[in-house]
LODREN-380929 format. One record per residue (C-alpha): residue number from 1; residue in three letters; x, y, z. Coordinates in steps of 0.2 Angstrom, whole numbers, plus 5000, padded with zeros to 4 digits. Example, Ala and Ser with C-alpha at 12.3 -4.5 7.8 and 13.67 -1.06 7.14 Angstrom:
BEGIN
<node n="1" res="ALA" east="5062" north="4978" up="5039"/>
<node n="2" res="SER" east="5068" north="4995" up="5036"/>
***
This chain:
BEGIN
<node n="1" res="UNK" east="4990" north="5503" up="4911"/>
<node n="2" res="UNK" east="4979" north="5517" up="4919"/>
<node n="3" res="UNK" east="4988" north="5514" up="4936"/>
<node n="4" res="UNK" east="5004" north="5517" up="4927"/>
<node n="5" res="UNK" east="4998" north="5533" up="4920"/>
<node n="6" res="UNK" east="4992" north="5539" up="4937"/>
<node n="7" res="UNK" east="5008" north="5535" up="4944"/>
<node n="8" res="UNK" east="5017" north="5544" up="4930"/>
<node n="9" res="UNK" east="5006" north="5559" up="4933"/>
<node n="10" res="UNK" east="5011" north="5561" up="4951"/>
<node n="11" res="UNK" east="5029" north="5559" up="4946"/>
<node n="12" res="UNK" east="5027" north="5573" up="4933"/>
<node n="13" res="UNK" east="5019" north="5585" up="4946"/>
<node n="14" res="UNK" east="5033" north="5581" up="4958"/>
<node n="15" res="UNK" east="5046" north="5583" up="4945"/>
<node n="16" res="UNK" east="5039" north="5601" up="4940"/>
<node n="17" res="UNK" east="5039" north="5606" up="4958"/>
<node n="18" res="UNK" east="5057" north="5600" up="4962"/>
<node n="19" res="UNK" east="5064" north="5607" up="4946"/>
<node n="20" res="UNK" east="5058" north="5625" up="4949"/>
<node n="21" res="UNK" east="5063" north="5624" up="4967"/>
<node n="22" res="UNK" east="5081" north="5618" up="4963"/>
<node n="23" res="UNK" east="5082" north="5631" up="4949"/>
<node n="24" res="UNK" east="5077" north="5645" up="4961"/>
<node n="25" res="UNK" east="5089" north="5638" up="4975"/>
<node n="26" res="UNK" east="5103" north="5637" up="4962"/>
<node n="27" res="UNK" east="5100" north="5655" up="4957"/>
<node n="28" res="UNK" east="5099" north="5661" up="4975"/>
<node n="29" res="UNK" east="5116" north="5652" up="4979"/>
<node n="30" res="UNK" east="5125" north="5657" up="4963"/>
<node n="31" res="UNK" east="5121" north="5675" up="4961"/>
<node n="32" res="UNK" east="5135" north="5686" up="4969"/>
<node n="33" res="UNK" east="5136" north="5704" up="4971"/>
<node n="34" res="UNK" east="5152" north="5706" up="4963"/>
<node n="35" res="UNK" east="5153" north="5691" up="4952"/>
<node n="36" res="UNK" east="5166" north="5689" up="4939"/>
<node n="37" res="UNK" east="5158" north="5674" up="4930"/>
<node n="38" res="UNK" east="5142" north="5674" up="4920"/>
<node n="39" res="UNK" east="5134" north="5662" up="4932"/>
<node n="40" res="UNK" east="5136" north="5674" up="4946"/>
<node n="41" res="UNK" east="5126" north="5688" up="4937"/>
<node n="42" res="UNK" east="5107" north="5689" up="4939"/>
<node n="43" res="UNK" east="5103" north="5692" up="4921"/>
<node n="44" res="UNK" east="5106" north="5674" up="4915"/>
<node n="45" res="UNK" east="5096" north="5667" up="4930"/>
<node n="46" res="UNK" east="5082" north="5678" up="4926"/>
<node n="47" res="UNK" east="5081" north="5673" up="4908"/>
<node n="48" res="UNK" east="5083" north="5654" up="4913"/>
<node n="49" res="UNK" east="5069" north="5655" up="4926"/>
<node n="50" res="UNK" east="5058" north="5665" up="4914"/>
<node n="51" res="UNK" east="5060" north="5652" up="4900"/>
<node n="52" res="UNK" east="5059" north="5637" up="4911"/>
<node n="53" res="UNK" east="5044" north="5641" up="4922"/>
<node n="54" res="UNK" east="5031" north="5639" up="4909"/>
<node n="55" res="UNK" east="5039" north="5622" up="4904"/>
<node n="56" res="UNK" east="5038" north="5616" up="4922"/>
<node n="57" res="UNK" east="5020" north="5623" up="4923"/>
<node n="58" res="UNK" east="5015" north="5613" up="4908"/>
<node n="59" res="UNK" east="5024" north="5598" up="4915"/>
<node n="60" res="UNK" east="5013" north="5600" up="4931"/>
<node n="61" res="UNK" east="4997" north="5602" up="4921"/>
<node n="62" res="UNK" east="5001" north="5586" up="4911"/>
<node n="63" res="UNK" east="5004" north="5577" up="4927"/>
<node n="64" res="UNK" east="4988" north="5584" up="4934"/>
<node n="65" res="UNK" east="4978" north="5578" up="4919"/>
<node n="66" res="UNK" east="4986" north="5561" up="4919"/>
<node n="67" res="UNK" east="4982" north="5559" up="4938"/>
<node n="68" res="UNK" east="4964" north="5564" up="4935"/>
<node n="69" res="UNK" east="4962" north="5550" up="4921"/>
<node n="70" res="UNK" east="4960" north="5563" up="4907"/>
<node n="71" res="UNK" east="4970" north="5552" up="4895"/>
<node n="72" res="UNK" east="4959" north="5536" up="4896"/>
<node n="73" res="UNK" east="4956" north="5528" up="4879"/>
***
């Protein structure tokens, strides 16, 4: 079971990194200078990234602790 927890910890860390990277990439590609839709404007992306960054950071910390066996019983 401990090996599964370590593997899951690595998955959580990678998931956090990939999620933030994809979110920033999507913001970079979707923001347009003269966008007519809400998705093209920078303000929603700033809000989404600001809210999601601590969530992904917490996911990474959770994965780090799982990887370091802090959740042993």
